[in-house]
N, C-alpha and C positions, 0 to 999 in steps of 0.2 A: 174753769179753764178748758176742760174737755169739751164742754158744750160750745164755747166760743170757737175752739179750733174746728169742731165739726161744722159749725155754721160757715166758717171761712172757706172750708173745703167745698162745701155745697155751693157756695157762691161762685167759687172758682170754676166748679164743674158747669154751673149754669152759664157762666161767662163763655166757656169754651163751646158749649152746645149752641149758644146764640150766634157764634161766628159765621156758620153757613148762612143763616138768615141775613146777617149784616152784609156779607159779601154779595149774596144773591140780590138783595134789595139795591145795593149800590150798582151792581151790573145792569139791572133793569133800568134804573134811573139814568145812568150815563148813556145807555144806548137810545133810550127815548129822547134824551137831550140831543144826541147826535142826529137823530132823525129829524127833530124840529129844526136843528141848525141848517140842514140842507135846504130848507125853505127860505133861508136868508141869503143863500149864495147868489141868487140872481139879482139881489138888491145891493149887497155890500161885499160880495166875494168871500172866499174862505178866510182871508186875513182879517176882513172886517168882522166876520162872525166870531172868530176866535178872540178878537179884541173885545167885543161886547161880552163874551163869556167870561174872560179873565178879569177885566176891569170891574164888571158888576159883581163877580164873585169875590174879588178882593175887597170891594166896598162892604159887602154883606159880612164877610169874616172880620173886617176891621170893626164893624159895629158890635159884633158878638164879643170880640176880645177887647173892647174899649177899656173896660174896667179891670179885667182879669189878666190881660196880657202884660208882658214885661215893659217897664218904663224905658224911655229913650236913654236915660242916664245908665240904667242897668245894662241895656244892650251894648252901650259903648264899652262896658267892662267885660263883655262876653264875646270877644272877637272870634274865638274859635267856633262858638255856637252860631254866630252870625254868618261866618263863612259857609257853614253847612247849610243854613237856611237860604242863603243867596244862591249857592250851587243848586239846591233843590228847586228854587224858583226859576233859574235859567233852564234847567232840564224840563221843568213843567211847562214853561212857555214854548220851548222848541217842540216838545212832544205834541202839544195840542195843535200847534201850527201845522206840523207835518201831517198829523192825522186828518185835519180838516181839508188839507190839500189832497189827501188820498181819497176821502169819501166824496169829494167833488168830481172824482174821475172813475172810481170803481165802486161796486156795491158795498154796503156797510158790512155785511158778513164776511166778504172777501178781505176787506181792509183790516178788520179786527183779527182775522185768522193769520194774515201775514204779520201784523204787528205783534202777535202773540209770541213770535219767535224770540223777541227780546227777553221776556222773563225766563223762557226756557234756556236761553244762552247763559243767563246768570247762574242757574242751577248746574248746568253741565260744565260751565267754565270753572266753577269752584269745586268740582268733583274730580277725583282721581280714579274713579271706577271705570273699568273697560266697558262695562255694560252700557254706559252712557253714550258710547259710540252709536249703539243701535237707536237710541232715542234721537240723537242728532241726525242720523240718516233719515229716520221717519219724518222728522220735521222738515228737513231739506227737501225731501220728496214732495211733501205737501206744498211747499212754496214753489217748487218747479212746476207742479201741476197748475197752480194758480197763475204763474207767470207766462204760460204759453204752451205747456205740454198738455197731454190729454190721456186719460186712463185707457183709451182705446188706440192710442198712437197717432191720432190726428193732430193737426196744428190748430191752436186756438188763437184768436185775436183778443188781446187784452191791452189795456193802457199801461205800458211799462212805466210811465212816469208815476201813475197812481200806485203801482206796486213798489216803486222806489221810495215814494213818500211814506208808504206804510212801513217799509223796512226802516226808514229813518225814525219813524215814530216808535218802532219796536226797540231800536237802540236806545232811544231816550227813555222808554219804559223800563228798560233794565236799570238805568241810572235812577229812575224814579223809585224803584223798589228799594234800592240801597239807601238812597238819601231820605226817603220817607221814613224808614225805620229809624235812621240815625236822628232825624229831626224830632221824631216822636220821643226818643230817649232824652233829648236835650231840652225840650220845651214842654211845658204842661198844657193840657187841653188841646185846643187848635191854634194856639198863638203862633207856633212855628209855621204851621200851614198858612196862616194869615200873612206872615212876612213873605213866605215863598210866593204866594199868590200875587202879592204886590209887586215883587220883582219880576215875575212872569208877565204881568200886565204891562209893565214898563218896557219889557223886551219887544212885545208885539204891537204896542200902541202906534209907533211910527208907521209900521207896515199897514195897519188897519186904516189909519187916517189917510195915507196916500192912496189906498185902493178904493175906499168908500167915501171919504170926504164928509160933507155935512149930512149925507143920508144916514149916517150913524145916529144922528140925534132926532130922527123922526119918531114920533110917539109909537107907531106900530112896530117899528124896528126895535126900539128900546124895550117894548113889552115882550117881544119874542126873545130878545137878547137876555132879558132878566129870567125868563123861563129856562132858557138854555143854561144860564149861569147856575141856577139853583139845581137843576136836574143833572147837569154834567159835571159840576165842580163841587159846590158846597156840600150837597147831600152825599154823593159817593165817596169823595175824598175824606170826609169826616167819618163815614161809616168804616172805610178801610183802615183809617188810623186807629179806630177803636178795635177793629178785628185783629190788627197786627199786634196789639198788646195782649191778646187773649189766646192766640194759637201759635204753634211753631211755624217756621218758614215752610216746612214740608207740607203741613196742613193748609197753610194759606195758598201755596202754589197749586194744590189740588183744587181748592175752591175757586181760584181764578180761572180754572179750565172751563168753567161755565160760560165765560165771556163770548167766545166765538159763536157758540150755539145760540145764546141769547141775542147776540147781534144779528144773526141770520133770521131769527124769528121776528125780531122787531123790524128788520128791513122788509120782510115779507108783509107783516101786518100793517105797518104804517106807510111804507113807501112802495109796496107792491113789487119788491125786488125778489125775483125767484132765482134760486141758485140751481145751476146745472148739476148733473150727476158728478161730473169731475170736481166741481167746487165743493160739493158735499163730501166727496171722498177726501179731498185735500184738507178740509176742516177736521174730519175725523182723524187723519194722520197726525195733525198738529196737536189735537187734544189728547190722543192716546200717548203721544211722545211726552207731553208734559205730565200727565197723570203717572205714567210709568216711571219717569225720572224721579218723581217725588215719592211714590209708593215704595220704591226699592232703595230710597235714600236712607241710610242708617245713621246719618249724622244728626246731631242736635240742631237747634235753630242757628242758622249762620247767615242767611241772606236778609230776612225781614221778620225776625222772630218777635214774640210779644214783649220781650224785654222785662 
């Protein structure tokens, strides 16, 4: 009995220690997928690219969960669970659509930095600590710098529509965190994610068809779309789902802080997008705000814990 308990504790520790690698791998994967997706924009537009991503990802997850996922009759008996998965899917579809509209207008690192305000809002919004005002101010300062301010007081020109879409994606990201954790508690494996991905693909499909039309079905476009689907949806969402079951909300939020920096590096390496001093300063403000809000959070798992 003692030996078994020790083995279980060791496994749990290994699981927690693997969470940073899972989140980092997911972040690198999703940003490389986003960089590849930008090469589709001139052919199918942002709505067409996100349609390919979600539809193909939904098909891949459906195949994975064909035998292990809940049967249709069982789903009919689990209405509350289905409502959560459907809500997750709607948020997922909107988040991806807003994000692709954003990176069609502004650099990848800038878009992810602005979008990152969403997860931070979840943490601060559920907190009653006065110190969180500081983190909110830091994050807001970062967004203001990106939206047109400058660290030296000069006026910068930035696509405000792109910033607006990134903020919309951030609001959806906040919902994604809450609904992802709840879906993971209600469904085993990635079956809940598969349902959500199907709902999200149905949400964006009419927009993608109207924007791209038959170009969506060209072999080259489908090939890139499949790569984007795997890199941006199937791999990272599955890894995050596993990580959310292994660490607390506080730890997960800190791990997510890698995203803006990784996005900036991928944007530079793959797309040649160099960030200005102001954009780097804004990125650091948002990252510091998020790390600070989680490091000094003394509550237990509340937002997206391991369950």
